C-alpha positions as a printed NumPy array, in Angstrom:
array([[280.27 ,  55.474,  44.347],
       [279.308,  54.654,  47.759],
       [279.433,  57.019,  50.73 ],
       [281.779,  56.323,  53.639],
       [280.413,  53.734,  56.317],
       [279.921,  54.772,  59.743],
       [280.076,  52.345,  62.743],
       [278.376,  53.536,  65.842],
       [279.409,  51.335,  68.903],
       [279.474,  51.343,  72.7  ],
       [275.759,  52.192,  73.093],
       [272.391,  50.907,  74.065],
       [269.975,  50.296,  71.27 ],
       [266.129,  50.368,  71.309],
       [266.188,  47.215,  69.04 ],
       [263.563,  44.668,  70.348],
       [264.82 ,  42.143,  67.517],
       [268.161,  42.109,  68.989],
       [268.107,  43.416,  72.594],
       [271.656,  42.77 ,  73.219],
       [272.929,  44.955,  70.224],
       [275.447,  47.801,  71.414],
       [276.524,  48.847,  67.78 ],
       [275.211,  49.526,  64.399],
       [276.788,  50.081,  60.829],
       [275.361,  52.633,  58.402],
       [276.243,  52.795,  54.853],
       [274.465,  54.383,  51.981],
       [271.794,  55.765,  54.354],
       [270.907,  52.254,  55.51 ],
       [271.429,  50.043,  58.621],
       [273.507,  47.255,  57.213],
       [274.626,  45.44 ,  60.379],
       [273.495,  45.215,  63.986],
       [275.132,  43.505,  66.887],
       [277.62 ,  43.666,  69.762],
       [280.691,  45.728,  69.766],
       [282.801,  42.542,  69.875],
       [281.284,  41.361,  66.547],
       [281.41 ,  44.785,  64.736],
       [282.818,  44.807,  61.168],
       [285.257,  47.415,  59.96 ],
       [284.102,  50.939,  58.885],
       [285.449,  54.04 ,  57.256],
       [284.44 ,  55.922,  60.295],
       [283.655,  54.941,  63.974],
       [281.455,  56.989,  66.371],
       [282.071,  56.14 ,  70.088],
       [278.416,  56.276,  71.757],
       [279.971,  56.304,  75.254],
       [276.929,  54.403,  76.657],
       [274.309,  56.673,  75.101],
       [270.976,  55.48 ,  74.18 ],
       [270.142,  55.029,  70.363],
       [266.316,  55.005,  69.301],
       [264.382,  55.452,  66.258],
       [264.15 ,  59.188,  65.591],
       [260.816,  60.883,  66.19 ],
       [258.161,  62.065,  63.791],
       [255.927,  65.007,  64.672],
       [252.743,  64.204,  62.991],
       [251.142,  67.839,  63.127],
       [253.254,  71.01 ,  62.834],
       [252.974,  74.592,  61.576],
       [256.414,  75.275,  60.778],
       [256.417,  78.898,  59.912],
       [254.444,  79.878,  62.872],
       [256.76 ,  77.732,  64.947],
       [259.868,  79.661,  63.749],
       [258.069,  82.949,  64.242],
       [256.97 ,  81.966,  67.751],
       [260.638,  80.857,  68.588],
       [261.888,  84.308,  67.617],
       [258.951,  86.348,  68.605],
       [256.712,  87.371,  71.366],
       [256.237,  84.41 ,  73.627],
       [253.091,  84.998,  75.711],
       [252.775,  81.442,  77.217],
       [254.066,  82.621,  80.479],
       [251.421,  85.461,  80.919],
       [249.208,  84.922,  83.834],
       [247.324,  88.229,  83.792],
       [245.984,  90.98 ,  81.29 ],
       [248.638,  93.259,  82.824],
       [251.494,  90.753,  82.361],
       [250.378,  90.318,  78.778],
       [250.102,  94.212,  78.199],
       [253.717,  94.578,  79.882],
       [255.135,  92.008,  77.488],
       [253.663,  93.685,  74.409],
       [255.073,  96.932,  75.473],
       [258.585,  95.625,  76.062],
       [258.597,  93.8  ,  72.75 ],
       [257.107,  96.736,  70.736],
       [259.555,  99.128,  72.187],
       [262.225,  97.77 ,  69.891],
       [260.226,  97.702,  66.808],
       [259.789, 100.444,  63.925],
       [256.586, 102.433,  64.48 ],
       [255.124, 100.82 ,  61.166],
       [255.809,  97.231,  62.422],
       [253.182,  94.545,  63.36 ],
       [253.588,  93.077,  66.985],
       [253.18 ,  89.342,  66.254],
       [252.677,  87.344,  69.597],
       [251.516,  83.824,  70.386],
       [250.537,  81.548,  73.214],
       [248.277,  83.442,  75.788],
       [245.64 ,  81.203,  77.463],
       [243.515,  82.966,  79.846],
       [241.929,  79.731,  81.129],
       [244.983,  79.447,  83.536],
       [244.837,  83.173,  84.749],
       [243.584,  83.784,  88.26 ],
       [241.431,  86.384,  86.743],
       [240.651,  85.397,  83.138],
       [240.017,  89.286,  81.916],
       [241.497,  89.996,  78.544],
       [242.87 ,  93.374,  77.53 ],
       [240.723,  95.087,  75.044],
       [241.963,  96.477,  71.547],
       [242.368, 100.053,  72.924],
       [244.663,  98.741,  75.901],
       [246.698,  96.737,  73.144],
       [246.977, 100.04 ,  71.167],
       [248.361, 101.864,  74.113],
       [250.795,  99.208,  75.098],
       [252.22 ,  99.007,  71.601],
       [252.543, 102.689,  71.071],
       [249.837, 102.843,  68.252],
       [251.361,  99.722,  66.501],
       [249.129,  96.98 ,  64.869],
       [249.064,  94.036,  67.262],
       [248.113,  90.37 ,  66.602],
       [248.5  ,  88.01 ,  69.523],
       [247.236,  84.395,  68.847],
       [245.497,  82.331,  71.603],
       [247.286,  79.124,  72.396],
       [244.85 ,  77.24 ,  70.131],
       [245.391,  79.626,  67.328],
       [241.733,  79.657,  66.495],
       [241.34 ,  82.98 ,  67.943],
       [243.344,  86.143,  68.732],
       [243.621,  89.38 ,  70.545],
       [244.246,  92.348,  68.096],
       [244.612,  96.128,  68.438],
       [242.492,  98.92 ,  67.446],
       [244.969,  99.971,  64.818],
       [244.883,  96.517,  63.263],
       [240.921,  96.418,  63.485],
       [241.08 ,  99.652,  61.646],
       [243.285,  98.274,  59.012],
       [240.891,  95.392,  58.235],
       [237.26 ,  96.915,  57.878],
       [236.131,  93.836,  56.186],
       [236.545,  91.778,  59.446],
       [233.66 ,  93.765,  61.118],
       [230.876,  92.101,  58.91 ],
       [232.53 ,  88.583,  59.449],
       [231.395,  85.797,  61.879],
       [233.164,  85.887,  65.022],
       [234.084,  89.713,  64.99 ],
       [233.963,  91.496,  68.483],
       [234.68 ,  95.244,  68.906],
       [236.877,  94.291,  72.065],
       [239.433,  92.741,  69.702],
       [239.116,  89.164,  70.541],
       [238.304,  87.684,  67.13 ],
       [237.408,  84.071,  66.129],
       [236.003,  82.171,  63.204],
       [235.957,  84.076,  59.894],
       [236.889,  87.6  ,  61.375],
       [240.01 ,  85.958,  62.915],
       [241.209,  84.492,  59.387],
       [240.571,  87.865,  57.83 ],
       [242.916,  89.713,  60.383],
       [245.505,  87.03 ,  60.622],
       [245.989,  87.024,  56.936],
       [246.501,  90.861,  57.251],
       [248.943,  90.561,  60.199],
       [251.118,  87.837,  58.536],
       [251.241,  89.823,  55.344],
       [253.742,  92.003,  57.112],
       [256.186,  89.05 ,  57.367],
       [258.626,  89.102,  54.35 ],
       [259.492,  86.029,  52.32 ],
       [262.968,  86.102,  53.807],
       [261.565,  86.195,  57.175],
       [259.244,  83.239,  56.401],
       [262.108,  81.236,  55.084],
       [264.362,  82.014,  58.006],
       [261.621,  81.034,  60.373],
       [260.942,  77.612,  58.609],
       [264.744,  76.779,  58.953],
       [264.718,  77.599,  62.579],
       [261.713,  75.522,  63.215],
       [263.166,  72.565,  61.668],
       [266.603,  72.852,  63.258],
       [264.849,  73.296,  66.493],
       [262.965,  69.894,  65.748],
       [266.151,  68.303,  64.771],
       [267.868,  69.204,  68.026],
       [264.975,  67.46 ,  69.755],
       [265.591,  64.116,  67.904],
       [262.731,  64.744,  65.379],
       [263.784,  63.654,  61.83 ],
       [260.59 ,  64.135,  59.938],
       [257.401,  66.438,  60.464],
       [253.998,  66.502,  58.897],
       [253.28 ,  70.206,  57.978],
       [249.392,  71.111,  57.991],
       [248.941,  73.861,  55.552],
       [245.901,  75.194,  53.598],
       [244.282,  78.319,  52.473],
       [243.364,  79.493,  55.87 ],
       [246.737,  78.457,  57.346],
       [249.398,  79.414,  55.018],
       [249.676,  80.546,  51.592],
       [250.867,  78.234,  48.611],
       [254.261,  79.817,  48.44 ],
       [254.973,  79.452,  52.23 ],
       [253.737,  75.625,  51.763],
       [256.043,  74.806,  48.504],
       [258.962,  76.818,  49.989],
       [258.844,  74.49 ,  53.018],
       [258.565,  71.418,  51.088],
       [261.573,  72.705,  49.135],
       [263.961,  72.608,  51.998],
       [262.709,  69.216,  53.196],
       [265.73 ,  66.89 ,  54.085],
       [268.333,  69.333,  53.007],
       [270.327,  68.933,  56.139],
       [267.082,  69.146,  58.111],
       [264.264,  66.808,  58.888],
       [261.958,  65.823,  56.318],
       [258.742,  67.559,  55.683],
       [255.425,  65.818,  54.471],
       [252.947,  68.262,  53.497],
       [249.126,  68.117,  54.029],
       [247.038,  70.835,  52.29 ],
       [243.679,  71.401,  53.862],
       [241.399,  72.575,  51.231],
       [238.004,  71.223,  50.647],
       [237.821,  69.376,  47.364],
       [241.286,  70.195,  46.824],
       [242.937,  66.929,  46.098],
       [244.198,  67.845,  42.715],
       [245.679,  71.016,  43.913],
       [247.278,  69.236,  46.856],
       [248.999,  66.816,  44.512],
       [250.246,  69.91 ,  42.339],
       [251.629,  71.439,  45.437],
       [253.674,  68.402,  46.335],
       [251.5  ,  67.347,  49.362],
       [251.076,  63.789,  50.371],
       [247.606,  64.342,  51.431],
       [244.433,  66.677,  51.096],
       [243.735,  67.087,  54.729],
       [245.465,  68.111,  57.961],
       [243.85 ,  71.477,  59.043],
       [240.704,  71.06 ,  56.746],
       [238.529,  72.385,  59.554],
       [235.319,  70.45 ,  60.332],
       [235.302,  72.625,  63.608],
       [237.454,  75.167,  65.631],
       [239.178,  74.69 ,  69.149],
       [238.158,  74.268,  72.699],
       [240.443,  77.188,  73.811],
       [238.236,  79.62 ,  71.577],
       [235.109,  77.576,  72.414],
       [234.515,  77.028,  68.575],
       [234.991,  73.278,  68.639],
       [231.633,  71.572,  67.704],
       [230.351,  69.718,  70.906],
       [227.324,  67.902,  71.44 ],
       [226.443,  69.842,  74.68 ],
       [226.754,  73.45 ,  75.51 ],
       [229.864,  74.888,  76.775],
       [229.544,  75.677,  80.452],
       [231.623,  78.953,  80.446],
       [231.426,  82.161,  78.187],
       [228.304,  82.464,  76.362],
       [227.527,  78.876,  76.09 ],
       [226.446,  77.415,  72.994],
       [228.066,  74.213,  71.264],
       [230.706,  75.678,  68.977],
       [230.693,  75.827,  65.185],
       [230.542,  72.974,  62.726],
       [232.209,  74.054,  59.432],
       [231.431,  71.035,  57.103],
       [228.378,  68.978,  56.341],
       [228.571,  65.223,  56.12 ],
       [227.881,  65.79 ,  52.24 ],
       [231.002,  68.052,  51.989],
       [233.055,  65.348,  53.907],
       [231.745,  62.607,  51.496],
       [232.51 ,  64.589,  48.472],
       [236.049,  65.428,  49.629],
       [236.929,  61.894,  50.337],
       [235.447,  60.605,  47.057],
       [237.555,  63.305,  45.438],
       [240.569,  61.977,  47.268],
       [239.846,  58.721,  45.851],
       [239.689,  59.73 ,  42.418],
       [243.124,  61.224,  42.774],
       [244.713,  58.331,  44.79 ],
       [245.277,  60.73 ,  47.66 ],
       [245.142,  60.361,  51.472],
       [242.557,  62.725,  52.94 ],
       [241.763,  64.04 ,  56.351],
       [240.04 ,  66.603,  58.581],
       [240.612,  68.646,  61.664],
       [237.855,  67.816,  64.012],
       [237.971,  68.38 ,  67.872],
       [234.373,  68.204,  69.17 ],
       [232.169,  65.016,  69.334],
       [229.659,  66.798,  67.037],
       [232.284,  67.597,  64.421],
       [233.813,  64.074,  64.622],
       [230.224,  62.653,  64.308],
       [229.643,  64.606,  61.039],
       [233.07 ,  63.547,  59.789],
       [232.201,  59.838,  60.449],
       [228.734,  60.355,  58.755],
       [230.661,  61.49 ,  55.748],
       [232.987,  58.575,  55.882],
       [229.869,  56.369,  55.899],
       [228.407,  58.082,  52.858],
       [231.663,  57.94 ,  50.965],
       [231.986,  54.077,  51.733],
       [228.714,  53.813,  49.721],
       [230.358,  55.409,  46.78 ],
       [233.692,  53.995,  46.968],
       [233.656,  51.139,  49.231],
       [235.016,  50.587,  52.772],
       [238.205,  48.813,  51.746],
       [239.296,  51.929,  49.694],
       [238.792,  54.177,  52.355],
       [240.811,  51.926,  54.678],
       [243.521,  51.528,  52.317],
       [244.008,  55.266,  52.142],
       [244.63 ,  55.645,  55.954],
       [242.635,  59.068,  55.975],
       [243.337,  60.954,  59.055],
       [241.536,  63.057,  61.577],
       [243.561,  65.584,  63.443],
       [243.221,  66.062,  67.275],
       [239.943,  63.864,  67.819],
       [239.733,  65.296,  71.383],
       [236.1  ,  64.791,  72.354],
       [235.366,  61.097,  71.571],
       [233.027,  58.305,  72.696],
       [232.66 ,  54.389,  72.022],
       [230.474,  54.9  ,  68.923],
       [232.986,  57.566,  67.589],
       [235.937,  55.229,  68.322],
       [234.292,  52.344,  66.735],
       [233.902,  54.496,  63.479],
       [237.707,  54.99 ,  63.336],
       [238.28 ,  51.318,  63.625],
       [235.576,  50.705,  60.887],
       [237.105,  53.141,  58.319],
       [240.891,  52.683,  59.489],
       [241.14 ,  56.25 ,  60.301],
       [244.556,  57.429,  61.723],
       [244.247,  59.527,  64.682],
       [246.816,  62.401,  64.582],
       [246.736,  63.279,  68.403],
       [248.76 ,  65.522,  70.73 ],
       [249.353,  64.082,  74.322],
       [250.328,  67.546,  75.37 ],
       [246.675,  68.871,  75.298],
       [245.759,  66.694,  78.14 ],
       [248.939,  67.608,  79.99 ],
       [248.18 ,  71.203,  79.747],
       [244.463,  71.435,  79.773],
       [243.179,  68.117,  81.105],
       [242.256,  67.289,  84.706],
       [240.677,  69.105,  87.437],
       [240.817,  73.049,  87.603],
       [242.081,  73.337,  84.024],
       [240.612,  74.461,  80.697],
       [238.749,  71.434,  79.664],
       [236.994,  71.323,  82.958],
       [235.973,  75.077,  82.811],
       [234.592,  74.419,  79.245],
       [233.173,  70.954,  79.64 ],
       [232.857,  70.009,  83.209],
       [235.2  ,  67.65 ,  84.946],
       [233.541,  64.159,  83.73 ],
       [233.615,  65.076,  80.061],
       [237.075,  66.634,  80.496],
       [238.306,  63.183,  81.882],
       [236.955,  61.61 ,  78.732],
       [238.894,  63.766,  76.44 ],
       [241.904,  62.702,  74.349],
       [241.262,  58.949,  74.878],
       [244.421,  57.67 ,  73.441],
       [244.562,  54.842,  75.782],
       [241.15 ,  53.415,  74.754],
       [241.726,  54.039,  71.05 ],
       [245.002,  52.33 ,  71.165],
       [243.383,  49.366,  73.011],
       [240.878,  48.688,  70.209],
       [243.47 ,  49.078,  67.382],
       [243.066,  52.652,  66.073],
       [246.182,  53.672,  64.38 ],
       [247.949,  56.614,  66.427],
       [250.314,  59.247,  65.182],
       [251.664,  61.682,  67.858],
       [252.58 ,  65.236,  67.367],
       [252.511,  68.752,  69.011],
       [250.492,  71.08 ,  66.903],
       [253.343,  73.386,  67.366],
       [253.279,  76.177,  68.16 ],
       [249.991,  75.35 ,  70.014],
       [252.061,  73.246,  72.204],
       [255.934,  73.161,  72.063],
       [257.942,  70.558,  70.006],
       [258.501,  68.11 ,  72.936],
       [258.363,  64.516,  71.78 ],
       [259.673,  62.67 ,  75.137],
       [257.334,  64.84 ,  76.869],
       [254.596,  63.73 ,  74.706],
       [255.333,  60.123,  75.352],
       [255.338,  60.741,  79.078],
       [251.971,  62.79 ,  78.844],
       [250.305,  59.698,  76.99 ],
       [251.42 ,  57.502,  79.632],
       [250.372,  59.668,  82.539],
       [247.167,  61.005,  81.186],
       [244.993,  62.555,  83.904],
       [242.44 ,  59.859,  83.614],
       [244.179,  56.63 ,  84.725],
       [241.671,  54.764,  82.309],
       [243.263,  56.54 ,  79.339],
       [246.778,  55.937,  79.917],
       [249.083,  53.842,  77.512],
       [252.323,  52.221,  77.842],
       [255.443,  54.325,  77.166],
       [256.429,  51.605,  74.563],
       [253.17 ,  52.162,  72.778],
       [253.176,  55.969,  73.154],
       [256.732,  55.946,  71.829],
       [255.665,  53.682,  68.75 ],
       [252.952,  56.235,  68.108],
       [255.513,  58.95 ,  68.002],
       [257.986,  57.261,  65.712],
       [256.664,  54.378,  63.536],
       [253.188,  55.765,  63.905],
       [254.108,  58.943,  62.293],
       [255.791,  57.067,  59.409],
       [252.892,  54.783,  58.893],
       [250.664,  57.752,  58.592],
       [252.439,  58.772,  55.366],
       [252.614,  55.083,  54.108],
       [256.073,  54.615,  54.907],
       [255.747,  51.3  ,  56.828],
       [259.415,  50.093,  56.885],
       [260.636,  53.241,  58.824],
       [260.795,  54.03 ,  62.538],
       [262.692,  50.932,  63.655],
       [266.377,  49.886,  64.044],
       [266.419,  46.938,  61.829],
       [268.78 ,  45.516,  59.355],
       [267.99 ,  47.024,  55.975],
       [265.952,  49.84 ,  57.493],
       [266.737,  53.598,  56.736],
       [269.383,  54.819,  59.196],
       [267.125,  57.333,  60.824],
       [267.696,  57.442,  64.612],
       [268.538,  59.7  ,  67.532],
       [271.3  ,  59.452,  70.229],
       [270.289,  60.351,  73.599],
       [271.744,  61.271,  77.09 ],
       [269.388,  59.67 ,  79.75 ],
       [269.837,  61.335,  83.029],
       [267.228,  59.101,  84.769],
       [268.551,  55.834,  83.236],
       [267.407,  53.315,  80.743],
       [264.94 ,  50.467,  81.022],
       [264.446,  47.723,  78.522],
       [265.512,  49.843,  75.751],
       [263.776,  53.108,  76.533],
       [264.84 ,  55.933,  78.953],
       [263.146,  56.298,  82.304],
       [260.418,  58.972,  81.875],
       [258.474,  58.593,  85.185],
       [259.337,  58.816,  88.983],
       [259.982,  55.562,  90.734],
       [257.638,  56.8  ,  93.439],
       [254.189,  56.177,  92.137],
       [252.936,  59.383,  94.18 ],
       [255.235,  61.671,  91.982],
       [253.95 ,  60.401,  88.692],
       [251.543,  62.126,  86.606],
       [251.522,  64.899,  84.016],
       [253.738,  66.949,  86.097],
       [256.286,  64.331,  86.667],
       [259.517,  66.031,  87.556],
       [261.87 ,  63.157,  86.184],
       [264.397,  64.685,  83.876],
       [263.863,  63.788,  80.378],
       [266.376,  62.739,  77.882],
       [268.709,  65.156,  75.942],
       [269.445,  64.789,  72.23 ],
       [273.169,  64.473,  71.364],
       [272.824,  63.425,  67.486],
       [270.005,  63.08 ,  65.06 ],
       [270.613,  61.067,  61.901],
       [268.274,  61.051,  58.851],
       [269.023,  58.415,  56.404],
       [272.471,  58.3  ,  57.476],
       [273.01 ,  61.99 ,  57.329],
       [273.843,  63.757,  60.589],
       [271.172,  66.653,  60.786],
       [272.025,  67.692,  64.53 ],
       [274.866,  67.032,  66.632],
       [275.153,  68.581,  70.156],
       [277.553,  71.503,  70.465],
       [277.683,  72.213,  66.841],
       [277.122,  75.709,  65.453]])
C-alpha cells in the first residue's frame, strides 16, 4: 500500500535542472514530479509554501550528539569573558544541583578574554560548593576540573597532560572526562541525544555524521544513537574512531572506522601537531598520536573489511604523518582502492600546497568546519595568538581545496561550534583570508550533497525527479537570488565573518518524505 502523496506548491525551489519550478510532488519518500504550479498534478494532500524557499536539507558531517544535547541543557560557558564570569556561572548553576552532582559545562575559550587567566581547581571547588566540576574547553580537547574531581581520579596524576592547576590535556583529560561523564545516567544520555537531533532538524539538517570512539563515547552510547536514527529524527551515520578497529566498527553499525581517530589534538589546547612551535603558552609543536605505520595499517585493515576509514588531523605535521601513511598503504592495496573508499580527514586546518596535493592524489574527503575560521581566524583571534597572523590566514583553506577538486563535506563539530548550517555557508564564503573564500553555491553543495557523498550516497542532496524527498523549507528575510537565500550584505564593506545579514529560518524539514520538523509544532 502506498503512502498518501503530498504536493508542495507556491514556492521557490533550489532546482538548477529546472529553475522555473515552483512545486514538487512527493510520493513514497521520493520526488515524483517537479514543475510549475499551473502544471501540478493532483495529490492526496497539498501544502501551500506561500513563497517560501525549498532547498535540499543540510547534512552536518561532524557532530557529537550526546555532548551537544548535554550542552544544550547544561552549563554554557561560551559567553564567559573572564575567570570571574566563569566562576560566577559555575556558582549559579551548581546552586540548584544535589551536593553529590557533577557540574558539567562546556564552551569556555580563554583566547577571547581580555585577561586570559584561568581559574584553578581550588577556585572551582569553592564556586561549586565542593561539588566535582568538569568544564570542557571549546575544542573539547582539554578541560578545567575542580580539586574534588582531581581527588576522585588519582590515576590522572600520572598521565600525560596532567596539571595540578586543574587544566588537563591529553591522557589526563581522557581519564577525568570518562569519570565525569560516568555520572550521566543512560536515560539522560538518550534524552540528550534526542534533544540534539531535534535541534538539528529545526535547523534544516536531515542527517548527521556522529564521530564516536573509545576516547569519545562508549559503545552503548554510540549504538543507542544509531538506534534512533531516522525515527522521526535526522538520520545518523556513525564513525567509530578506534585504531585497527574496522571489524569492531562494522559490528557496531558504523559506516566508517574513522572520524575522531586522533592523529593529534586541537589548536585551542595547543595539542594539534604543527611543524613550527606555538607562539604562546609553553611553545612546543603539540603532539602527534599516530605514526605513519599505524595509519598505513589502519587503512589496510579498512580495505580488508571493505570499510571507509579516516582520521582527526588538524596540524600540518599530523596531516603530513597521515599522508605518509596513505602513501605506504597505497603500496599495499593500490591508490585506486584508496580513492574508491573515500577515506576522510576531519578538520584539516593547517595545510599547504603539498598536503592539499596529497588529498587530491588519494581522493581524501576533507570534513571541515567553516565556523572555525569565523570564530578563531583573522587578526586578534586564537589562531593568530597560537600561530602568528600569516600562518593563521593560511588555515582552513577551503577555497584552495575546492579549487583543485578536493571533495568537501561541511559540518560543525558540535558542540565545539553550534549547529548552524547557513552560518557555515556564509563563513566559507566570507573567510578571513579573501584568497580562501568560495562561492556560496559551492559552500552550500559541500554542506548538503558533500555530506551525502562522504557516506557514498551519491544520488542524495538534490531536488530532482526520482531523488529522495529530503528537503527543507525556509523563510528568507534577506531575499533569494538564483535559488539561494541572500546571506551577505549588499554593501561590500559590511561583508565578512561577522556579516549582519539575517539568516534563513527553517519552517519545515522533510526526510525521505516524512516531516521531521515543522515550525510551531510541539
